[in-house]
C-alpha positions as CSV (number, residue, x, y, z in Angstrom):
1,M,5.4,4.1,4.4
2,N,4.6,7.6,5.4
3,S,6.4,9.1,2.4
4,W,5.7,6.8,-0.5
5,M,4.1,9.5,-2.6
6,K,7.3,11.5,-2.9
7,N,8.5,8.9,-5.4
8,I,5.6,9.4,-7.8
9,N,6.3,11.5,-10.9
10,S,4.7,14.9,-10.1
11,G,3.3,15.1,-13.6
12,L,1.3,12.0,-13.2
13,P,-2.5,12.7,-12.7
14,V,-4.0,11.4,-9.5
15,T,-6.5,9.5,-11.6
16,E,-3.6,7.3,-12.8
17,I,-2.3,6.4,-9.4
18,N,-3.5,3.4,-7.3
19,I,-4.3,5.0,-3.9
20,P,-4.5,2.6,-0.9
21,G,-7.6,3.3,1.2
22,T,-9.8,2.0,3.9
23,H,-13.6,1.5,4.1
24,D,-15.3,3.2,7.0
25,S,-11.9,4.5,8.1
26,C,-12.9,5.6,11.6
27,S,-14.7,2.4,12.7
28,Y,-11.8,1.0,14.7
29,N,-13.7,1.3,18.0
30,T,-17.5,1.0,18.2
31,A,-20.0,-0.2,20.7
32,L,-20.9,-3.1,18.4
33,G,-17.3,-4.0,17.5
34,F,-18.2,-7.6,16.5
35,F,-20.6,-6.1,13.9
36,A,-19.5,-2.5,13.1
37,N,-15.7,-2.4,13.3
38,C,-14.0,-2.3,9.9
39,Q,-10.5,-1.2,10.9
40,K,-8.0,-2.0,13.6
41,K,-5.9,1.1,13.3
42,T,-6.6,4.7,14.1
43,I,-6.5,7.4,11.4
44,A,-2.9,8.4,12.4
45,E,-1.8,4.8,12.3
46,Q,-3.5,4.2,8.9
47,L,-1.8,7.2,7.4
48,N,1.6,6.1,8.8
49,C,1.0,2.7,7.2
50,G,0.6,4.3,3.7
51,I,-3.2,4.7,3.5
52,R,-4.0,7.9,1.5
53,F,-7.8,7.5,0.9
54,L,-10.1,7.9,3.9
55,D,-13.8,6.9,3.8
56,I,-15.2,9.2,6.5
57,R,-18.9,8.8,7.6
58,V,-20.5,11.5,9.7
59,E,-23.6,12.6,11.4
60,K,-24.3,16.2,12.5
61,K,-24.9,16.4,16.2
62,G,-25.3,20.0,17.6
63,D,-22.1,21.9,16.7
64,S,-20.1,18.8,15.7
65,L,-19.7,16.2,13.0
66,I,-19.4,12.9,14.8
67,L,-18.0,9.8,13.1
68,V,-20.4,6.9,12.6
69,H,-20.8,3.6,11.0
70,A,-24.5,3.5,10.1
71,I,-26.3,3.7,13.4
72,V,-23.2,3.1,15.6
73,N,-21.0,5.9,16.9
74,C,-17.2,5.6,16.4
75,R,-15.3,6.2,19.7
76,T,-11.8,7.2,20.7
77,L,-9.4,4.3,21.5
78,D,-9.7,4.8,25.2
79,N,-13.5,4.8,24.8
80,S,-13.8,8.2,26.7
81,R,-15.9,9.9,24.0
82,V,-17.4,9.9,20.5
83,L,-14.9,10.5,17.7
84,T,-15.4,13.8,15.8
85,F,-14.3,15.1,12.5
86,D,-12.1,17.5,14.5
87,D,-10.1,14.5,15.5
88,V,-9.7,13.2,12.0
89,F,-8.9,16.7,10.7
90,S,-6.3,17.2,13.3
91,D,-4.6,13.8,12.5
92,C,-4.6,14.6,8.8
93,K,-3.2,18.1,9.3
94,K,-0.5,16.8,11.6
95,F,0.4,14.0,9.1
96,L,0.6,16.4,6.2
97,K,2.7,18.9,8.1
98,E,5.2,16.1,9.0
99,N,5.1,14.7,5.4
100,P,4.7,17.6,3.0
101,C,5.2,15.4,-0.1
102,E,2.1,13.4,0.7
103,A,-1.6,14.0,-0.1
104,I,-4.8,12.5,1.4
105,L,-8.0,11.9,-0.6
106,L,-11.0,12.1,1.7
107,S,-14.5,11.0,1.0
108,L,-17.0,12.5,3.3
109,K,-20.5,11.0,3.5
110,R,-23.5,11.6,5.8
111,D,-24.1,8.1,7.1
112,D,-27.2,8.5,9.2
113,G,-29.7,9.0,6.4
114,P,-30.0,10.8,3.1
115,S,-27.6,13.5,2.1
116,S,-28.3,16.8,3.7
117,E,-27.3,20.3,2.6
118,E,-27.2,21.3,6.3
119,T,-24.5,18.7,7.1
120,F,-22.3,19.8,4.1
121,D,-23.0,23.5,4.6
122,F,-21.7,23.0,8.2
123,F,-18.6,21.1,6.9
124,F,-17.8,23.8,4.3
125,E,-18.3,26.7,6.7
126,R,-16.2,25.1,9.5
127,Y,-13.4,23.3,7.7
128,L,-13.0,24.3,4.0
129,N,-11.3,27.7,4.7
130,D,-8.2,25.9,5.9
131,E,-5.2,26.0,3.6
132,I,-4.9,22.2,3.8
133,W,-7.4,21.6,1.0
134,F,-6.8,21.4,-2.8
135,K,-9.8,23.5,-4.0
136,E,-9.2,23.9,-7.7
137,N,-11.8,22.6,-10.1
138,R,-9.6,19.9,-11.6
139,F,-7.7,16.8,-10.5
140,P,-4.1,17.6,-9.6
C-alpha cells in the first residue's frame, strides 16, 4: 500500500481523490491511553498502510513543536520521550524519498488552545524551507 498513488491519473485534481487519513495521527502512545489514544500505528506504519492525510496536533514548548492530543502529550513507542514534529517530519521525508510517486497531505493544528501566530511562525521558519513541500497557491 505504500505506492497506491502512482496509479492515479496525474491530471486528476487532488480535490477529486478520496485520500485515506487518520484523526489525531500521532496519538498512538499517550499517558492516558484508555482515553487519548486514537491510533495503534506509528506515522511510518500508517504511511506504509496507505494513509496519506495526517492530522497533526502540536504545542510549542521551548524550541520544539511537541505532539499532543488535547492536554495529553504523545510519546515515542518505547515511552522514552515526548514525540516531536521533527519525528513526524523525518518519517514523512523518509517515506517520500522511498516512494517518490506518493504525496502526503498534512493538517497542522495547535491543540493546546486557540491558534497562535507564534506557533505557526515557528513552524514556517523551521520547516517550510525544505524542498519537500508543495508551496504553490493552487491545488496540484
